[in-house]
N, C-alpha and C positions, 0 to 999 in steps of 0.2 A: 591041150589040156583045158578042161573046163573048170572055171572058178579059180584058177591060179594066175598069178602075175607072171607074164613072160619076162625072162631075164635076157639081157643083152650081154655082149662081150664084157668081161671083168665082173660079172655077177651083179650088175646094176639093173634094177627093174626099169621098165619103159618110163615110169613116172619120176625116176630119180635122175639127177644130173651128176655126172662124174665130176668130182671136185677139181680135177686138173683139165677138164675140157669145158671151157666156158660156152654159154649159149651163143649160137651164131646170130650175128646181127648184120643187117645190110650196111654197106658203106654209105656214110652220110656225105652230103655235099659240103658239110661244115667241118673244117679241119679240127676244131676244138672238140667236137663230139667224137670224132675218130680217135683223137689223142686220148681222151678220157676212157674210151672203150679199151684201147690197148693197155693203158695204165691199170685199169681194173682187171683185165684178163691176165696180166703178168705181174700182179700185185706182189707175189712172193718171189719174184726173180730179181735179185739185186744187181744182176749184170746187164739188164735191158736198159738201153739209153735211148731217150727220145729227144730229138733236137729239132726245133723249128728253124727253118731257113727262109729268109725273105728272098724270093726268086726273081724279083725285078726291082727297079727303083721305086715302083708303086708299092707302098707298104701294105696294100690290100691283098697281095698275092704271096702265099707262103707254101712251103712244102714241109713235110714231116719226115725226118730221117730217123729210122729206127734200126738200131744195131746192138750187138753184144759187146760190152766193154771187154777189152783185152783181145778181141778177135780182129780188130782193125787198127792200123796205125793212125794216129791223129793227123800226122802230116799228109798221109794219103787221103784221108777223109777231106781235109781242107783243100788239097790240090785237085783231086778227082771229082769231088762232089760239090762242096760249098762254093768254091770260086767259079765253077762252071754254071751253077744255077743262079748265082747272085749277080 
């Protein structure tokens, strides 16, 4: 079609951003930037939990654990992930 805007799935034009599909961003080497991107992307999701874990005795090394509240038992998280990484 000439002169019309092509629409994509869900009737959003090529120039429009789907409100539930955030713009894709490359993974940053900086953990805080990735954490902020995830927080912004899931701003309306109250069950998303982000937890920074120090993964060595050197406080410069961290990991970010992202999970859904209520979908994982806290004791499992502590035993299987936190203790093994720290």
